[in-house]
C-alpha positions as CSV (number, residue, x, y, z in Angstrom):
1,M,162.1,244.2,-9.6
2,D,162.1,240.6,-10.7
3,Y,162.8,239.2,-14.2
4,R,159.1,239.5,-15.5
5,D,158.9,243.2,-14.2
6,R,162.2,244.0,-16.1
7,V,160.9,242.4,-19.3
8,A,157.5,244.4,-19.0
9,A,159.4,247.5,-18.4
10,D,161.7,246.9,-21.6
11,L,158.7,246.0,-23.7
12,D,156.9,249.4,-22.8
13,R,160.0,251.2,-23.7
14,W,160.6,249.2,-27.1
15,I,156.9,249.8,-27.9
16,A,157.3,253.5,-27.3
17,D,160.4,253.4,-29.7
18,G,158.5,251.4,-32.4
19,L,160.7,248.5,-32.1
20,V,158.0,246.0,-30.9
21,A,154.3,246.0,-32.1
22,P,151.9,246.8,-29.2
23,G,149.9,243.6,-30.1
24,N,152.9,241.4,-29.3
25,R,153.2,242.5,-25.7
26,E,150.9,240.1,-23.9
27,A,152.2,237.2,-26.2
28,I,155.7,237.8,-25.0
29,L,154.7,238.2,-21.4
30,G,152.6,235.2,-21.7
31,S,155.6,233.0,-22.9
32,L,157.5,233.7,-19.7
33,P,157.2,231.4,-16.7
34,S,154.6,232.1,-14.2
35,R,155.4,233.7,-10.9
36,R,154.7,231.8,-7.7
37,R,154.1,234.1,-4.7
38,L,153.6,233.1,-1.2
39,D,150.2,234.4,-0.4
40,A,148.6,235.0,2.9
41,V,146.6,231.8,3.0
42,T,149.5,229.6,2.2
43,A,151.7,231.3,4.7
44,L,149.0,230.8,7.3
45,I,148.7,227.1,6.4
46,W,152.4,226.7,6.9
47,V,152.5,228.4,10.1
48,A,149.5,226.3,11.4
49,G,151.2,223.0,10.3
50,V,154.5,223.8,12.0
51,L,152.8,224.9,15.2
52,L,150.7,221.6,15.0
53,G,153.8,219.5,14.8
54,L,155.3,221.5,17.6
55,A,152.0,221.1,19.7
56,V,152.3,217.5,19.6
57,I,155.7,217.4,20.8
58,A,155.0,219.9,23.5
59,F,152.0,218.0,24.6
60,I,153.9,214.8,25.2
61,A,156.7,216.5,26.8
62,A,154.4,218.4,29.2
63,N,152.7,215.2,30.3
64,W,156.1,213.2,30.2
65,D,155.8,211.8,33.7
66,G,152.0,211.1,33.8
67,I,151.9,209.1,30.5
68,P,152.9,205.4,30.5
69,R,156.0,204.4,28.3
70,L,154.1,202.5,25.7
71,V,151.5,205.3,25.4
72,R,154.3,207.8,24.9
73,F,155.8,205.8,22.2
74,G,152.4,205.0,20.5
75,L,151.4,208.7,20.6
76,L,154.8,209.6,18.8
77,I,154.4,207.0,16.2
78,G,150.6,207.6,15.8
79,G,151.2,211.3,15.2
80,F,153.8,210.5,12.5
81,L,151.7,207.9,10.9
82,A,148.6,210.2,10.9
83,A,150.4,213.2,9.4
84,A,152.1,211.0,6.6
85,V,148.8,209.3,5.8
86,A,146.9,212.7,5.6
87,A,149.8,214.0,3.4
88,A,149.3,211.0,1.0
89,V,145.7,211.6,0.9
90,A,146.1,215.4,0.2
91,S,148.6,214.6,-2.5
92,R,146.3,212.2,-4.1
93,R,143.6,214.7,-4.2
94,G,146.0,217.3,-5.8
95,R,146.4,219.5,-2.5
96,V,150.1,220.2,-3.0
97,V,150.6,222.8,-0.3
98,V,148.6,220.8,2.3
99,S,150.5,217.6,1.5
100,D,153.9,219.5,1.7
101,V,152.9,221.2,5.2
102,L,151.7,217.7,6.6
103,L,154.9,215.9,5.3
104,T,156.8,218.7,7.2
105,V,154.8,218.0,10.4
106,A,155.5,214.2,9.9
107,A,159.3,214.9,9.7
108,L,159.1,216.9,13.0
109,V,157.2,214.4,14.8
110,F,159.5,211.7,13.6
111,A,162.5,213.6,14.8
112,A,160.9,214.1,18.1
113,A,160.1,210.4,18.2
114,I,163.6,209.4,17.8
115,G,165.0,211.8,20.3
116,L,162.4,210.8,22.9
117,T,162.4,206.9,22.2
118,G,165.8,206.7,23.8
119,Q,164.5,208.5,27.0
120,I,161.4,206.4,27.0
121,F,163.1,203.0,27.0
122,D,166.4,204.2,28.8
123,L,168.5,203.5,25.5
124,T,172.0,205.0,25.3
125,G,173.8,205.6,22.0
126,D,175.9,208.2,19.9
127,P,174.3,211.6,20.2
128,P,174.7,212.7,16.7
129,A,172.8,209.4,15.7
130,V,169.6,211.2,16.7
131,P,169.7,214.1,14.5
132,Y,171.3,212.1,11.6
133,G,168.4,209.5,11.9
134,A,165.8,212.3,11.9
135,G,167.5,214.1,9.0
136,A,167.7,210.9,6.9
137,A,164.1,210.2,7.4
138,A,163.0,213.9,6.7
139,I,165.1,213.9,3.5
140,A,163.6,210.6,2.5
141,L,160.2,211.9,3.2
142,G,160.9,215.2,1.3
143,L,162.3,213.2,-1.7
144,V,159.5,210.7,-2.0
145,G,156.7,213.1,-1.3
146,A,158.2,216.1,-3.0
147,S,158.0,218.0,0.2
148,R,160.2,221.1,0.4
149,G,159.6,221.6,4.0
150,S,160.5,218.1,4.9
151,L,163.7,218.4,2.8
152,A,164.6,221.6,4.8
153,V,164.2,220.0,8.0
154,G,166.3,217.1,7.0
155,V,169.1,219.2,5.8
156,A,168.9,221.3,9.2
157,A,168.9,218.1,11.2
158,V,172.1,216.9,9.4
159,L,173.7,220.0,10.0
160,I,172.9,219.8,13.8
161,G,174.1,216.3,13.8
162,D,177.4,217.5,12.4
163,S,177.7,220.2,15.3
164,M,177.4,217.4,17.9
165,V,180.2,215.2,16.5
166,G,183.2,215.1,19.1
167,T,186.7,216.1,18.2
168,G,188.7,213.4,16.4
169,S,185.6,211.4,15.3
170,W,185.0,212.0,11.6
171,P,187.3,213.8,9.0
172,L,184.3,215.2,7.2
173,P,180.7,216.4,7.9
174,V,177.8,214.6,6.5
175,S,176.4,217.9,5.3
176,I,179.2,218.6,3.1
177,I,177.6,216.0,0.9
178,V,174.0,216.4,1.8
179,A,173.9,220.2,1.4
180,P,175.2,220.6,-2.1
181,L,172.8,217.8,-3.2
182,A,169.9,219.5,-1.6
183,L,170.8,222.7,-3.3
184,V,170.6,221.0,-6.7
185,V,167.1,219.5,-5.9
186,A,166.2,223.0,-4.6
187,L,167.0,224.6,-8.0
188,R,165.1,221.8,-9.8
189,W,162.0,222.3,-7.6
190,R,162.2,226.0,-7.6
191,S,162.2,226.2,-3.9
192,A,163.4,229.3,-2.3
193,V,163.3,227.8,1.4
194,V,165.3,224.7,0.5
195,A,167.9,226.9,-1.4
196,H,168.3,229.2,1.6
197,V,168.7,226.2,4.1
198,A,171.0,224.2,1.7
199,S,173.2,227.3,0.9
200,I,173.6,228.1,4.8
201,A,174.1,224.3,5.5
202,T,177.0,224.2,2.9
203,L,178.7,227.1,4.5
204,G,178.2,225.5,7.8
205,A,179.9,222.4,6.7
206,L,183.0,224.3,5.3
207,F,183.1,226.3,8.8
208,W,183.0,222.9,10.4
209,L,185.9,222.0,8.4
210,T,187.9,225.1,9.2
211,L,187.4,224.5,12.9
212,R,187.9,220.8,13.2
213,H,191.1,220.8,10.9
214,D,192.4,224.2,12.2
215,I,192.5,225.5,8.6
216,G,193.9,229.0,8.4
217,G,196.3,231.4,6.4
218,W,196.5,230.7,2.7
219,A,194.4,227.6,3.0
220,L,191.5,229.8,4.4
221,I,192.1,232.3,1.3
222,G,192.1,229.2,-1.0
223,L,188.7,228.1,0.5
224,A,187.4,231.5,-0.1
225,V,188.4,231.3,-3.8
226,A,186.7,228.0,-4.0
227,V,183.4,229.1,-2.6
228,A,183.6,232.4,-4.9
229,A,184.1,230.0,-7.9
230,A,181.1,227.9,-6.7
231,A,179.0,231.1,-6.6
232,A,180.2,231.9,-10.2
233,V,179.3,228.5,-11.5
234,V,175.8,228.8,-10.0
235,E,175.5,232.2,-11.6
236,V,176.8,230.9,-15.0
237,V,174.6,227.9,-15.0
238,G,171.6,230.0,-14.2
239,R,172.2,232.2,-16.9
240,R,172.9,229.2,-19.4
241,V,169.7,227.2,-18.7
242,G,167.4,230.1,-18.9
243,E,164.6,231.8,-16.8
244,S,162.3,228.9,-17.7
245,T,164.5,226.3,-15.8
246,I,166.0,228.1,-13.0
247,P,164.6,231.7,-12.2
248,A,167.0,234.3,-11.8
249,A,165.6,235.3,-8.4
250,L,166.1,231.6,-7.1
251,A,169.8,231.4,-8.5
252,R,170.6,234.6,-6.7
253,I,169.8,232.9,-3.4
254,P,172.9,230.5,-3.4
255,V,175.0,233.1,-5.1
256,S,174.4,235.6,-2.4
257,W,175.2,233.1,0.3
258,F,178.3,231.8,-1.4
259,V,179.6,235.3,-1.9
260,F,178.9,236.1,1.7
261,G,180.8,233.0,2.7
262,A,183.6,233.6,0.4
263,L,184.1,237.2,1.7
264,A,184.0,235.9,5.3
265,F,186.6,233.2,4.7
266,F,188.8,235.8,3.0
267,V,188.6,238.2,5.9
268,A,189.1,235.6,8.2
269,G,192.2,234.3,6.5
270,G,193.8,237.6,6.6
271,Y,193.5,237.6,10.5
272,T,195.6,234.5,11.0
273,D,199.2,234.2,12.0
274,V,200.6,233.9,8.3
275,F,199.3,237.8,7.9
276,D,199.6,239.1,11.4
277,D,203.3,238.2,11.5
278,N,204.0,239.9,8.3
279,T,203.1,243.7,8.0
280,V,203.3,243.9,4.3
281,L,201.2,240.7,3.8
282,G,198.7,242.2,6.2
283,L,198.4,245.6,4.5
284,C,198.2,243.9,1.1
285,H,195.3,241.7,2.5
286,R,193.3,244.8,3.5
287,V,193.9,246.6,0.2
288,A,192.6,243.4,-1.5
289,W,189.8,243.5,0.8
290,I,188.9,247.1,-0.3
291,A,189.3,246.1,-4.0
292,I,187.1,243.1,-3.7
293,S,184.3,245.1,-1.9
294,A,184.4,247.7,-4.6
295,G,184.2,245.1,-7.2
296,L,181.3,243.7,-5.4
297,I,179.4,246.9,-5.4
298,A,180.1,247.5,-9.1
299,Y,178.7,244.0,-10.0
300,G,175.7,244.4,-7.7
301,R,174.9,247.7,-9.4
302,F,175.6,246.3,-12.9
303,D,173.4,243.1,-12.5
304,R,170.7,244.8,-10.5
305,Q,171.5,242.8,-7.3
306,P,170.7,244.9,-4.2
307,V,171.9,242.2,-1.8
308,L,175.2,241.9,-3.2
309,T,175.5,245.7,-3.4
310,A,174.5,246.2,0.2
311,L,177.0,243.3,1.1
312,G,179.7,245.2,-0.8
313,V,179.1,248.4,1.0
314,V,179.1,247.1,4.4
315,S,182.5,245.1,3.6
316,L,184.0,248.2,2.0
317,I,183.3,250.3,5.3
318,V,184.9,247.5,7.6
319,A,187.6,247.0,5.3
320,C,188.6,250.7,5.5
321,C,188.2,250.8,9.1
322,A,190.5,247.6,9.4
323,L,193.1,249.4,7.1
324,L,193.0,252.5,9.2
325,H,193.6,250.4,12.3
326,D,196.4,248.6,10.9
327,L,198.2,251.8,9.7
328,G,198.0,253.1,13.2
329,L,195.9,256.0,12.3
330,N,198.9,257.6,10.5
331,L,197.0,260.4,8.6
332,I,199.8,260.9,6.0
333,V,200.1,257.3,5.0
334,I,196.1,256.9,5.1
335,S,195.7,259.8,2.8
336,L,198.3,258.5,0.3
337,V,196.7,255.1,0.3
338,F,193.2,256.6,-0.4
339,L,194.8,258.8,-2.9
340,G,196.2,255.8,-4.8
341,C,192.8,254.0,-4.6
342,S,191.0,257.0,-5.9
343,L,193.5,257.5,-8.9
344,V,193.0,253.9,-9.7
345,A,189.2,254.2,-9.7
346,L,189.3,257.2,-11.7
347,V,191.5,255.6,-14.4
348,A,189.3,252.6,-14.4
349,G,186.3,254.7,-15.0
350,L,187.8,256.8,-17.8
351,V,188.9,253.7,-19.5
352,L,185.4,252.1,-19.2
353,R,183.7,255.5,-20.3
354,R,186.0,255.7,-23.2
355,D,185.3,252.0,-24.3
356,R,181.6,252.7,-23.9
357,S,181.5,256.0,-26.1
358,A,183.9,254.4,-28.8
359,P,182.0,254.0,-32.1
360,T,180.9,250.6,-33.2
361,S,181.8,249.0,-36.6
362,G,178.7,250.3,-38.1
363,G,179.5,253.9,-37.2
364,V,176.6,254.2,-34.7
365,R,177.6,255.5,-31.3
């Protein structure tokens, strides 16, 4: 249930209770931002556009040996220019979706052109330069033409370029800068696709850092805290600016991904040498993991976020299994640990229930 559906349900309840006049229902719903749904026609246009770009690339690759060099190069450049010009014409005529799809096709063809040009003319260079160049062009096309698909392709290409960088080359991935900026653009454009890609790319850049610089132990726990703080910032900003600026469903995309990343970094940090060499620290990590999972379930239920609730449930099950494994399946110790957790949960529930049932200053319960 999205924001508009929740407001409609609340309005029906308020009207039944006599709190809102029935005649104001449509006016209130009309003041809410309109919903954009990906209908079947739009989805088919997107599929057709992406397949068209892949068809151009596959055709040239299939006839690679039979096509002269200059003809290959001309087909690639011609395909790119044709898609770009067609996108400009569609944008001029107000066909926003068609323009977006064509710019995405242009970005795909241009990426293939960069990669294949080196083979056409026997050029050698740095391997990451190909996806970086393709990503830069796709991002430029996306920003200039307001193409969500092209921007998503560009961010993905930059992330691929980072994965091709050799050890000892660059201290930071390019996507650590590009992905967060793309996420800001996605929130401003209200693009779920770009929000997904940018969020995944941000986590991919952080994962790149952990592997390249051998980050572990408390540093990995600190990284998990930083990612969780980023999720909290996005959540707070989304609530502050309001539904009309950043829809709640859109803000939940990076929040869900960042929570997943923070939990993954936290779990991974507990299985490094710092915690493995200290039994007490290892057990404390598992107990904290269980507590975090339970808190995630509670927050997901409270804020009506099923993704976070499901993530918390899965995490709680895995955390309990990890704790059982670390305790060596000693049933006495396991029973005492779970007894302590149940008592803490029971006390917390009773305190929350007492606070909820306490009378307000006006004497109304």
